C-alpha positions in Angstrom: -35.2 125.0 74.4 -36.5 122.5 77.2 -38.4 119.0 77.0 -42.5 119.1 77.2 -43.6 117.2 79.9 -45.4 114.5 79.1 -48.6 115.2 80.2 -47.9 117.7 77.2 -46.4 115.4 74.7 -49.4 112.5 75.2 -52.0 115.7 74.4 -49.8 117.1 71.8 -49.6 113.5 70.2 -53.6 113.0 70.6 -54.2 116.6 68.3 -51.5 115.0 66.3 -53.8 112.4 65.5 -57.0 113.8 65.0 -54.6 116.3 62.7 -53.4 113.0 60.4 -57.2 111.8 60.1 -58.7 115.1 58.9 -55.3 115.1 56.2 -54.8 111.3 55.4 -55.5 112.1 51.6 -52.2 114.0 51.6 -50.5 112.1 54.1 -50.8 108.8 53.1 -48.3 109.1 50.0 -45.8 109.1 53.0 -47.4 105.9 54.8 -49.3 108.3 57.4 -52.5 106.7 56.7 -55.7 105.8 59.2 -54.0 102.2 60.1 -51.1 105.0 61.2 -52.9 107.2 63.2 -55.5 104.4 64.8 -52.2 102.8 66.0 -50.8 105.9 67.1 -53.9 106.7 69.0 -53.6 103.5 70.6 -50.3 104.4 71.7 -51.8 107.4 73.4 -54.6 105.7 74.8 -52.1 102.7 76.4 -50.4 106.2 77.4 -52.8 108.0 79.5 -54.0 104.2 81.4 -50.3 103.6 82.3 -50.4 107.2 83.4 -52.8 107.2 85.7 -52.1 103.7 86.9 -48.7 105.1 87.7 -50.0 108.4 89.3 -52.3 105.7 91.9 -49.3 103.7 92.9 -47.7 106.7 93.5 -50.1 108.0 96.1 -50.3 104.4 97.5 -46.6 104.3 97.7 -46.7 108.0 100.0 -49.6 106.1 102.3 -47.0 103.1 102.7 -44.3 105.2 103.2 -46.3 107.3 106.1 -47.8 104.0 107.4 -43.9 102.3 107.6 -42.7 105.8 109.1 -45.2 105.6 111.7 -43.9 102.0 112.2 -40.7 102.7 112.5 -40.5 105.6 114.4 -42.7 103.4 117.3 -39.8 100.4 116.8 -37.1 103.3 117.6 -38.5 104.4 120.8 -39.5 100.8 122.3 -35.7 99.6 121.0 -34.6 103.0 122.9 -36.7 102.5 126.4 -35.1 98.6 126.5 -32.0 99.7 125.5 -31.9 102.0 128.5 -33.0 99.3 130.9 -30.5 96.6 129.8 -27.5 99.1 129.9 -28.7 99.9 133.8 -30.1 96.0 134.7 -27.9 94.1 132.8 -23.6 93.7 133.5 -22.0 95.2 130.4 -20.6 92.0 129.1 -23.7 90.9 128.2 -24.7 93.8 126.1 -23.7 92.0 122.7 -26.0 89.1 123.4 -28.5 92.0 123.2 -27.2 93.3 119.9 -25.8 96.1 121.8 -22.3 97.0 121.1 -21.6 100.2 123.3 -18.5 100.4 125.2 -20.9 102.4 128.4 
């Protein structure tokens, strides 16, 4: 039997809170009272808020990753062009000055 997804756990816990509130007279004997239900609901609310923030951050991370990938590709293309010119126009003994460690 597998674990439930976090969103399902949050939803199920919210249902549990409602059940606790509806049956507090029976559950209060075991220290599961309205204060407990309210604290649990606060935890549910916090999880919902944090999950929403996390999803927003994931979307921003994806955007930044795409932005980085584009910039990185452009950098590699320019560096490749420079490398070709340097290798054609400069003596091999000076290539290290440009960060080129090739033998040819």
